[in-house]
N, C-alpha and C positions, 0 to 999 in steps of 0.2 A: 503494500500499499504506499509505503514511503517514497518507493520509486516512482509511482504513478504521481504523487504530489510534487516530486521534484521535476519530472518531466513536464508536467502542467505548468509549473512556475517558470521553467525555461521558455516554454511555448508563449505564455503571456508576455514575458519580458521580451521576447523577440518580436512580438506583434505590436508593441507599443505601450503607452502608458495605461494604467489601471486606475479607475475612479476610486477614490477613498471613501470609507464609510463615515466620515466626520460629518456632524450635523452642521448645517449652514451656519449657526451662530458660533461653532467652535473653529477658530481660525488659528493655526500654529503660528506663533511669533516667529519672525525671520531673524536670523543671526542672533540666537541666544548665546549670551557670553558663557565661556567656560569658567571664569574666574572674575566675575565682576565684583566690584566693591558693593558692600551692602548700603543702600540709601539710608540717609538719616530719617528719623521719624518725621513724618509729614512731608516728605520730599519724594514719594513714589510717583513718578510721572509717566513711567513707560512700562510696558508688559515685561520687557527684559528685567527691568529693576525688580518687579513683582516676583519673577522667578528667582532671581538671585537672593531676595529676601526670604522667600519660602525655603529654599535650599539651605539657607544659613541656619534658619530656625529649626529645620527638620533635616538632621544629617542623613536619614535613610534615603531622602531625594537626591542627594548630591551626585550620585553617579547616573541620574536619568538625563538624557539629552533629548532634543527634539530631532525627529527623523525628517529627511527631506521629503516633500511632497511626493506621492505615488511610489514610494519605496517598497520593496518587496523583501521580506526577511527581516525586518527591523525588529528590535527587542526592547526599545524604549521610545517613548514620545511624550511630549507635553503639548496639551491644548489650551488655548487662552480663550476665555469667554468674557468679553468686555461687559462691565457693569457700570452703572452711573457713578458709583462711588469707589471703583476699583476693578478687580478682576477675580473671576473664578478660574482656578487652574486645576487642571486634571493631570497628574503625573502617572505614567503607565509604564510598568516593567514586566516584559514577558519571558517565560524560560520554556525549553523543551521543544525542539523542532520548529523554530520560528519561521524558517522558509516556508513551512506549510500552515502558519498561523499562530503558532505558540500553543503549547498545551496548557501551561499554567499562567494566570495572569493576575496582576496586582494593580489596582487603581487607588491612588490618594487623591482627595478632593481638598483643595486649599482654597480659603478666601483671603485675599490680600486687599486691604483697604489703601486708598491714596494718602491717608495719614500715617501709613506705615505699620499697621497691625496685620498680622499673619495669623490664621486659625485653621486647624485641622477640621473640616466639616464631616469627613467621614472616610471610609475605606470599603472597597469591595474587592474579593479575593474568589478567584475561581481556580481550583487546584484538582489534579488528577490524584486520587488515592488509590495506589496500586493495590494495597491490602483488601480494600472494598471493591476494587474494580470499578470505581464510580468517580464521577466529577463532582466534587463538593464545593459550596459556595459558602461564604460568610460575608455579612454586611449587606448593603444595598447599592446598586448603582445610582448615581445623581447626575443631574445636568445633562441627561440624555447620552452620557458616554459610561460604559459602551451601550449601543442600541439594543434594546431588549425585543 
């Protein structure tokens, strides 16, 4: 089965870009900094600053980077959803056969205000439990990511 997925991915890549499943309101920010300084409180004016602030406050998010649009086989991404008073950020990390879509997926939902507050709003995890031979979930998806 894995060979079929690999062949399918190669055929799709050869035929052109693939549409993403990101909702219209969730636009990845371009050029996310890898080691941007954290903005001072009350000085968050860009989505990239909000991402840097969230990654500083929550160390488990530091390894998560944005994927290029239409990428195949990515194992991390950050979606930015603009809000009137800041941003809702969705950090995603996948593991296990990501060229085929990742078996295990972990989503962190972080709200960042323009005043410099960052708060973890929730988490959603889908993991394969080999002992039970079942996909198990905990938490709830938020902000339309992932689509249900």
